[in-house]
C-alpha positions, -999 to 999 in steps of 0.1 A, spaced: 0 0 0 11 36 3 38 49 27 33 47 64 27 84 67 -3 81 43 -18 50 59 -44 71 77 -51 96 50 -88 103 54 -114 103 26 -123 138 16 -156 130 -2 -179 99 -3 -207 97 -29 -228 65 -34 -250 61 -64 -285 47 -57 -285 9 -60 -290 -3 -95 -304 -38 -102 -288 -60 -129 -321 -78 -130 -355 -61 -127 -379 -90 -119 -415 -85 -127 -425 -108 -99 -413 -111 -63 -377 -127 -62 -376 -163 -51 -354 -154 -21 -381 -130 -7 -408 -146 15 -430 -115 13 -435 -83 -7 -422 -60 20 -385 -71 21 -387 -82 57 -384 -120 54 -360 -141 33 -364 -178 36 -356 -192 1 -378 -218 -14 -348 -240 -19 -343 -271 2 -309 -259 15 -326 -233 38 -344 -260 57 -314 -276 73 -326 -265 107 -355 -289 103 -333 -315 118 -326 -316 155 -293 -300 165 -274 -325 185 -241 -322 203 -209 -329 185 -173 -333 196 -152 -301 199 -117 -305 184 -88 -295 207 -66 -265 199 -31 -278 191 -4 -266 216 17 -253 187 -11 -235 169 10 -203 166 35 -221 144 8 -240 125 -10 -207 116 17 -181 112 10 -145 122 28 -114 111 23 -77 118 5 -63 88 25 -39 66 -4 -34 43 18 -41 13 38 -9 16 65 -23 -6 42 -37 -33 33 -20 -65 7 7 -63 -7 -6 -95 -17 -39 -79 -48 -48 -59 -38 -58 -24 -55 -81 1 -46 -86 37 -60 -115 57 -70 -103 92 -85 -135 105 -116 -157 98 -135 -140 70 -119 -106 73 -99 -92 44 -88 -56 39 -86 -49 2 -69 -19 -13 -76 -11 -49 -48 2 -72 -38 38 -65 -41 63 -93 -8 80 -102 -17 112 -84 -33 98 -53 -17 87 -20 -36 55 -20 -64 35 -36 -99 29 -22 -99 6 9 -127 -19 16 -128 -41 46 -149 -73 45 -166 -88 76 -143 -72 102 -143 -88 137 -116 -77 160 -129 -87 194 -108 -112 212 -138 -126 230 -166 -150 220 -185 -147 187 -218 -150 205 -247 -128 217 -234 -135 253 -198 -136 265 -203 -165 290 -210 -190 263 -201 -195 226 -170 -200 204 -139 -185 219 -113 -170 196 -81 -191 196 -59 -170 172 -59 -133 180 -62 -107 152 -28 -99 138 -30 -62 148 -50 -39 170 -80 -22 156 -64 12 159 -36 0 136 -60 -5 107 -53 22 80 -82 45 70 -109 24 54 -136 38 32 -162 10 31 -172 -18 54 -188 -47 35 -208 -72 55 -219 -106 42 -245 -112 69 -251 -106 105 -238 -136 123 -215 -128 152 -183 -142 135 -189 -118 106 -206 -87 121 -191 -73 153 -207 -42 169 -176 -27 186 -155 -31 154 -181 -15 132 -186 14 157 -149 21 158 -143 21 121 -173 43 114 -163 67 142 -126 68 134 -127 68 96 -163 78 88 -165 45 69 -197 37 51 -213 3 57 -227 -19 29 -249 -48 39 -277 -70 26 -313 -61 30 -328 -59 64 -296 -48 83 -304 -11 85 -323 -12 118 -293 -30 135 -267 -6 120 -288 24 131 -292 10 166 -254 8 171 -249 44 160 -240 42 123 -254 74 107 -282 69 82 -261 86 56 -234 59 60 -258 29 57 -264 12 23 -284 -20 21 -287 -39 -12 -307 -69 -25 -291 -96 -45 -280 -84 -80 -282 -47 -70 -250 -27 -74 -239 8 -65 -210 30 -77 -189 46 -50 -169 78 -56 -145 90 -30 -118 117 -30 -85 109 -14 -55 132 -9 -33 139 -39 3 125 -38 16 159 -49 34 178 -22 45 208 -44 16 229 -31 5 239 4 -31 237 -8 -48 204 -2 -56 187 -35 -77 156 -39 -81 128 -65 -114 110 -72 -114 72 -72 -144 50 -81 -154 14 -74 -185 -7 -78 -200 -31 -53 -225 -57 -64 -245 -77 -39 -246 -113 -51 -263 -145 -38 -249 -169 -13 -262 -201 3 -265 -194 40 -289 -178 66 -288 -149 90 -299 -139 125 -286 -121 156 -310 -138 181 -332 -169 182 -362 -147 172 -350 -129 141 -341 -157 117 -350 -150 81 -356 -113 87 -322 -102 72 -306 -112 40 -272 -128 35 -249 -123 5 -216 -126 -13 -201 -95 -29 -181 -84 -60 -158 -54 -61 -147 -37 -92 -122 -9 -96 -135 18 -120 -105 42 -118 -73 26 -130 -66 9 -163 -73 -28 -163 -102 -26 -138 -91 -51 -111 -119 -70 -95 -126 -93 -66 -152 -117 -54 -159 -121 -16 -179 -153 -10 -188 -144 26 -203 -174 44 -218 -200 21 -226 -236 14 -225 -251 -21 -247 -282 -18 -268 -300 8 -254 -334 16 -276 -355 39 -264 -385 58 -255 -413 35 -256 -393 3 -228 -391 -22 -217 -354 -24 -211 -357 -61 -247 -369 -68 -266 -341 -51 -276 -308 -68 -253 -278 -64 -262 -241 -59 -264 -225 -94 -257 -190 -81 -219 -192 -84 -219 -201 -120 -243 -172 -126 -220 -148 -107 -190 -160 -128 -210 -156 -161 -223 -122 -153 -195 -105 -134 -164 -127 -137 -137 -136 -143 -122 -123 -110 -86 -114 -103 -91 -125 -67 -117 -146 -50 -119 -149 -12 -135 -183 -5 -144 -201 28 -129 -235 34 -138 -243 70 -166 -251 96 -182 -279 76 -185 -310 99 -208 -328 105 -217 -325 68 -253 -336 73 -258 -306 95 -236 -279 80 -232 -287 43 -261 -265 33 -245 -234 48 -207 -240 50 -183 -250 22 -161 -281 25 -128 -276 6 -142 -297 -22 -170 -272 -24 -145 -243 -23 -127 -256 -53 -160 -259 -72 -168 -223 -62 -134 -212 -75 -142 -227 -108 -178 -216 -110 -171 -179 -104 -141 -181 -128 -115 -169 -104 -79 -164 -116 -65 -165 -80 -81 -173 -46 -72 -169 -10 -88 -192 17 -108 -178 46 -133 -188 73 -110 -211 92 -84 -210 120 -101 -184 143 -130 -199 161 -141 -235 167 -175 -235 151 -177 -272 140 -162 -306 147 -135 -310 120 -99 -308 133 -86 -273 133 -59 -279 107 -79 -302 85 -93 -275 61 -60 -264 46 -49 -300 42 -82 -309 25 -80 -278 3 -46 -288 -10 -59 -323 -16 -89 -311 -35 -69 -286 -55 -45 -313 -65 -74 -334 -77 -87 -305 -97 -53 -296 -111 -54 -262 -94 -19 -250 -82 -11 -235 -49 -3 -203 -67 -38 -202 -80 -56 -211 -47 -36 -205 -16 -37 -199 21 -18 -169 35 -5 -161 70 -25 -140 94 -16 -104 86 0 -112 53 -7 -90 23 -8 -105 -12 -9 -85 -45 -31 -93 -75 
C-alpha cells in the first residue's frame, strides 16, 4: 500500500449512487418470502437444514503449537508492493482488507474491509458461552489504516461485530454496505443513516471517493477522485442475531470492481456460504449444487481475486447447506471463474467438529485433484498482504 505516513489519510468525499439492479424482476424474487423485504427464507431445500434436531458434536482441541501452524505477522499493508496492484490482507476468519490500485496522483487507492471482527472474546450474543477465539487478530483495531467501506456478508457474530463497526465508522467515517434488512441493526449501534447502504441480490452501486493527492508541491490540499463498484450477489446461507429474528435479514456474497485505474481489477468475496446440501449417507457428487456461483461468474467474472471459505463444515449432514467443504470451495473457485483465490473462514473460532488444521490439508488435496496449483488457490498467513 502507500507509505506509512499516508496510511491514515482520510477520505475527503464519499458519494454513493443509488442501487441499480442488474435484474428487474416483474415478480417477487424467489429469495423473498413476502413483498415488504422483511423475510428471506428461500424456497430451496438448503434453507431448511434446521428442520433436523441440533445434536451435540465433539469439539476438536486446539493444538499446543497453533502459533506455528497458523503463522501470524504484523501487517505492513503491502507498503513495498506495486501501487498498480490490488492488495488483500487477511485479518482472520472472513476478514480481508482490500486496497484497490492507486491512481498515479493519489496517495492510495480505495480501501474496503470485509466482515471485520476484532474482538478477542466470543463470537456470540453472550460472553459467557459460545465459540472462543483461539488465534488473535494480527493487529490492533487502531492500527487499521483508513478504510472507506465496510462490507458485511450477513449478521452472524463471527462476521458482524458491533464494537469493530462502531470504531471504524467513528474513526474513519466509513460507510457500511450490507444485505437487505440490516439497516435497523446498524442504526441501533450508532451508524449514521447517511453511512448505511443496504442492497438486494444483484443490486449494485458505484462509490466515488476523494483521497488526498500525492503531490506535495503545493501547500493547498488537493484531492483525487477514485471510483469502485460493489455488487450484492447471492450466497447459500442464513442470517440472524438472536433466536427470534431468523429470516428477517438477507445474506450475500459481494463483488468489487475498480473503476478508476486501467485494467479494472476486480474481486469476489464469497462471505459465508454452502455449495450443496449433503444429507447423511448421500454421495456429495450426486446431489444438486447451488447455481448462483456459475451465474456470478458468467455475469461478473472472471475475477482477479476470490476470497473463498474453506472451514466449519462438519458434521456435513448438519452444515453442508451453509458452509463449504474444501471440495465445495474448489467448485466455487471454478464456477465464479477466479484467476486466483485466498482461503478464509477457518483458523479463528471452533465452530464445528473437524480438526482445526484439516481445512488447509483438505484444500490442498482437493486442489491437486482439480489440477489447481497452490499459486492459484492459496492460504496466506494472518496479517499477510498479497498482490493481485
